[in-house]
N, CA, C and O of each residue as an XYZ file, in Angstrom:
304
protein
N    -123.980     91.660    -75.985
C    -124.938     91.542    -74.886
C    -125.873     90.373    -75.193
O    -126.343     90.218    -76.320
N    -126.127     89.580    -74.203
C    -127.043     88.463    -74.356
C    -128.451     88.890    -73.962
O    -128.636     89.839    -73.201
N    -129.423     88.189    -74.482
C    -130.821     88.521    -74.211
C    -131.106     88.493    -72.711
O    -131.851     89.330    -72.202
N    -130.522     87.547    -72.016
C    -130.784     87.432    -70.574
C    -130.317     88.667    -69.811
O    -130.785     88.915    -68.699
N    -129.394     89.453    -70.392
C    -128.869     90.642    -69.734
C    -129.609     91.923    -70.116
O    -129.315     92.993    -69.584
N    -130.567     91.815    -71.035
C    -131.283     93.002    -71.519
C    -132.393     93.419    -70.565
O    -132.990     92.600    -69.866
N    -132.645     94.713    -70.563
C    -133.814     95.207    -69.845
C    -135.027     94.921    -70.709
O    -134.903     94.572    -71.883
N    -136.199     95.071    -70.117
C    -137.434     94.862    -70.879
C    -137.493     95.808    -72.074
O    -137.878     95.403    -73.171
N    -137.113     97.066    -71.864
C    -137.145     98.051    -72.939
C    -136.169     97.685    -74.056
O    -136.506     97.808    -75.233
N    -134.980     97.243    -73.706
C    -133.996     96.851    -74.717
C    -134.494     95.657    -75.526
O    -134.304     95.602    -76.740
N    -135.124     94.714    -74.858
C    -135.657     93.539    -75.547
C    -136.786     93.948    -76.489
O    -136.858     93.462    -77.618
N    -137.670     94.839    -76.032
C    -138.750     95.308    -76.895
C    -138.198     96.017    -78.128
O    -138.702     95.818    -79.233
N    -137.169     96.841    -77.949
C    -136.548     97.528    -79.080
C    -135.937     96.531    -80.060
O    -136.078     96.688    -81.273
N    -135.267     95.515    -79.546
C    -134.674     94.495    -80.396
C    -135.751     93.764    -81.196
O    -135.589     93.524    -82.392
N    -136.839     93.416    -80.535
C    -137.927     92.710    -81.218
C    -138.544     93.598    -82.287
O    -138.769     93.153    -83.413
N    -138.820     94.863    -81.938
C    -139.396     95.785    -82.934
C    -138.474     95.929    -84.138
O    -138.923     95.867    -85.283
N    -137.183     96.121    -83.876
C    -136.211     96.287    -84.951
C    -136.176     95.036    -85.837
O    -136.170     95.136    -87.064
N    -136.155     93.870    -85.208
C    -136.084     92.610    -85.946
C    -137.325     92.403    -86.807
O    -137.223     92.006    -87.967
N    -138.494     92.672    -86.235
C    -139.739     92.534    -86.996
C    -139.765     93.520    -88.157
O    -140.134     93.157    -89.274
N    -139.376     94.759    -87.898
C    -139.355     95.787    -88.935
C    -138.424     95.392    -90.077
O    -138.787     95.496    -91.249
N    -137.240     94.947    -89.732
C    -136.274     94.534    -90.748
C    -136.782     93.339    -91.557
O    -136.622     93.293    -92.777
N    -137.388     92.384    -90.876
C    -137.905     91.197    -91.546
C    -139.027     91.558    -92.506
O    -139.066     91.061    -93.632
N    -139.945     92.424    -92.065
C    -141.032     92.851    -92.940
C    -140.505     93.645    -94.131
O    -140.983     93.471    -95.252
N    -139.527     94.509    -93.898
C    -138.918     95.258    -95.008
C    -138.285     94.313    -96.028
O    -138.422     94.521    -97.234
N    -137.598     93.286    -95.554
C    -136.970     92.337    -96.468
C    -138.017     91.547    -97.248
O    -137.840     91.267    -98.434
N    -139.104     91.193    -96.573
C    -140.134     90.367    -97.204
C    -140.989     91.170    -98.179
O    -141.208     90.744    -99.313
N    -141.472     92.333    -97.737
C    -142.400     93.112    -98.552
C    -141.728     94.244    -99.322
O    -142.270     94.718   -100.320
N    -140.566     94.677    -98.874
C    -139.942     95.838    -99.492
C    -140.621     97.103    -99.009
O    -141.491     97.057    -98.140
N    -140.227     98.222    -99.567
C    -140.808     99.513    -99.186
C    -141.847     99.909   -100.220
O    -141.484    100.274   -101.338
N    -143.145     99.848    -99.877
C    -144.190    100.174   -100.852
C    -144.171    101.642   -101.280
O    -144.778    102.001   -102.288
N    -143.483    102.481   -100.527
C    -143.433    103.906   -100.852
C    -142.160    104.294   -101.599
O    -141.958    105.462   -101.933
N    -141.322    103.324   -101.855
C    -140.058    103.628   -102.514
C    -140.326    104.237   -103.891
O    -141.099    103.707   -104.689
N    -139.667    105.360   -104.140
C    -139.816    106.047   -105.414
C    -140.972    107.025   -105.469
O    -141.117    107.757   -106.448
N    -141.792    107.050   -104.441
C    -142.930    107.968   -104.410
C    -142.525    109.246   -103.677
O    -141.623    109.233   -102.840
N    -143.189    110.323   -103.993
C    -142.906    111.595   -103.337
C    -144.001    111.922   -102.326
O    -145.165    111.564   -102.507
N    -143.607    112.600   -101.273
C    -144.546    113.018   -100.233
C    -145.165    114.346   -100.660
O    -144.462    115.274   -101.060
N    -146.485    114.419   -100.570
C    -147.162    115.680   -100.909
C    -146.750    116.747    -99.908
O    -146.556    116.462    -98.726
N    -146.620    117.960   -100.384
C    -146.151    119.063    -99.551
C    -147.069    119.292    -98.351
O    -146.585    119.549    -97.248
N    -148.386    119.204    -98.549
C    -149.335    119.419    -97.445
C    -149.133    118.368    -96.350
O    -149.181    118.689    -95.162
N    -148.909    117.129    -96.746
C    -148.685    116.058    -95.776
C    -147.379    116.291    -95.031
O    -147.312    116.118    -93.814
N    -146.348    116.682    -95.760
C    -145.056    116.970    -95.149
C    -145.178    118.095    -94.124
O    -144.618    118.004    -93.031
N    -145.900    119.148    -94.471
C    -146.086    120.273    -93.550
C    -146.864    119.841    -92.309
O    -146.577    120.295    -91.201
N    -147.841    118.968    -92.495
C    -148.628    118.459    -91.367
C    -147.724    117.685    -90.401
O    -147.814    117.862    -89.186
N    -146.864    116.837    -90.939
C    -145.937    116.089    -90.088
C    -144.968    117.012    -89.364
O    -144.673    116.811    -88.186
N    -144.473    118.027    -90.072
C    -143.558    118.976    -89.437
C    -144.242    119.748    -88.313
O    -143.622    120.029    -87.288
N    -145.509    120.090    -88.496
C    -146.262    120.800    -87.455
C    -146.438    119.913    -86.218
O    -146.302    120.379    -85.087
N    -146.737    118.653    -86.443
C    -146.862    117.706    -85.328
C    -145.537    117.608    -84.589
O    -145.504    117.600    -83.358
N    -144.439    117.533    -85.347
C    -143.113    117.451    -84.729
C    -142.804    118.711    -83.926
O    -142.256    118.624    -82.827
N    -143.148    119.876    -84.462
C    -142.894    121.132    -83.732
C    -143.681    121.174    -82.425
O    -143.149    121.575    -81.390
N    -144.937    120.764    -82.472
C    -145.756    120.760    -81.258
C    -145.193    119.794    -80.223
O    -145.161    120.091    -79.028
N    -144.753    118.642    -80.699
C    -144.185    117.654    -79.782
C    -142.904    118.196    -79.146
O    -142.694    118.063    -77.940
N    -142.056    118.804    -79.966
C    -140.799    119.369    -79.476
C    -141.049    120.503    -78.482
O    -140.295    120.680    -77.526
N    -142.114    121.266    -78.719
C    -142.434    122.392    -77.848
C    -143.069    121.936    -76.532
O    -143.341    122.754    -75.654
N    -143.302    120.634    -76.403
C    -143.856    120.116    -75.156
C    -145.367    120.174    -75.085
O    -145.940    120.185    -73.995
N    -146.017    120.211    -76.233
C    -147.485    120.226    -76.261
C    -148.015    118.997    -75.532
O    -147.508    117.887    -75.694
N    -149.020    119.218    -74.749
C    -149.618    118.119    -73.993
C    -150.228    117.090    -74.943
O    -150.809    117.440    -75.970
N    -150.086    115.841    -74.587
C    -150.672    114.761    -75.379
C    -151.735    114.064    -74.551
O    -151.865    114.301    -73.350
N    -152.481    113.214    -75.202
C    -153.527    112.462    -74.515
C    -152.875    111.211    -73.920
O    -152.240    110.447    -74.647
N    -153.021    110.994    -72.631
C    -152.435    109.793    -72.024
C    -153.034    108.527    -72.637
O    -154.205    108.508    -73.016
N    -152.234    107.486    -72.729
C    -152.682    106.232    -73.328
C    -153.942    105.704    -72.651
O    -154.846    105.208    -73.324
N    -154.008    105.805    -71.335
C    -155.185    105.316    -70.611
C    -156.460    106.016    -71.091
O    -157.512    105.385    -71.198
N    -156.366    107.318    -71.379
C    -157.522    108.072    -71.878
C    -157.928    107.585    -73.269
O    -159.116    107.483    -73.572
N    -156.947    107.289    -74.103
C    -157.237    106.775    -75.442
C    -157.933    105.424    -75.339
O    -158.907    105.171    -76.048
N    -157.435    104.547    -74.453
C    -158.073    103.242    -74.262
C    -159.531    103.417    -73.866
O    -160.420    102.768    -74.416
N    -159.763    104.310    -72.897
C    -161.115    104.539    -72.406
C    -161.998    105.128    -73.503
O    -163.130    104.686    -73.705
N    -161.476    106.117    -74.200
C    -162.235    106.835    -75.230
C    -162.695    105.899    -76.350
O    -163.800    106.050    -76.870
N    -161.850    104.932    -76.721
C    -162.158    104.042    -77.832
C    -162.569    102.641    -77.400
O    -162.704    101.740    -78.228
N    -162.764    102.468    -76.102
C    -163.249    101.192    -75.596
C    -162.254    100.049    -75.792
O    -162.646     98.920    -76.084
N    -160.982    100.346    -75.632
C    -159.949     99.332    -75.816
C    -159.444     98.886    -74.448
O    -159.078     99.704    -73.605
N    -159.432     97.583    -74.250
C    -158.854     97.052    -73.014
C    -157.351     96.980    -73.211
O    -156.882     96.472    -74.229
N    -156.602     97.475    -72.260
C    -155.138     97.524    -72.375
C    -154.567     96.148    -72.668
O    -153.628     96.025    -73.454
N    -155.115     95.118    -72.052
C    -154.576     93.778    -72.262
C    -154.817     93.259    -73.686
O    -154.148     92.321    -74.119
N    -155.771     93.865    -74.420
C    -156.007     93.477    -75.806
C    -154.822     93.857    -76.676
O    -154.538     93.186    -77.668
N    -154.133     94.922    -76.314
C    -153.036     95.432    -77.119
C    -151.755     94.637    -76.916
O    -150.915     94.573    -77.814
N    -151.601     94.043    -75.768
C    -150.330     93.420    -75.429
C    -150.437     91.924    -75.186
O    -149.608     91.349    -74.481
N    -151.435     91.298    -75.755
C    -151.560     89.842    -75.525
C    -150.954     89.047    -76.643
O    -150.973     87.817    -76.607
């Protein structure tokens, strides 16, 4: 598939993947060889369970308003 044929979402995914891979190659994984604390792991699992159960989240627009962030600041 050529870039000209990609949807906006596909292009964003490609860019994110490329940036992530490039940063991993350049910096490596700073957490490699380290263990995750059990409390932190349980916290992440709880967040995942709530998300899977359909727990309501805060809409992005509300977060922008709450923290005084202009949407265009994030995507410029």
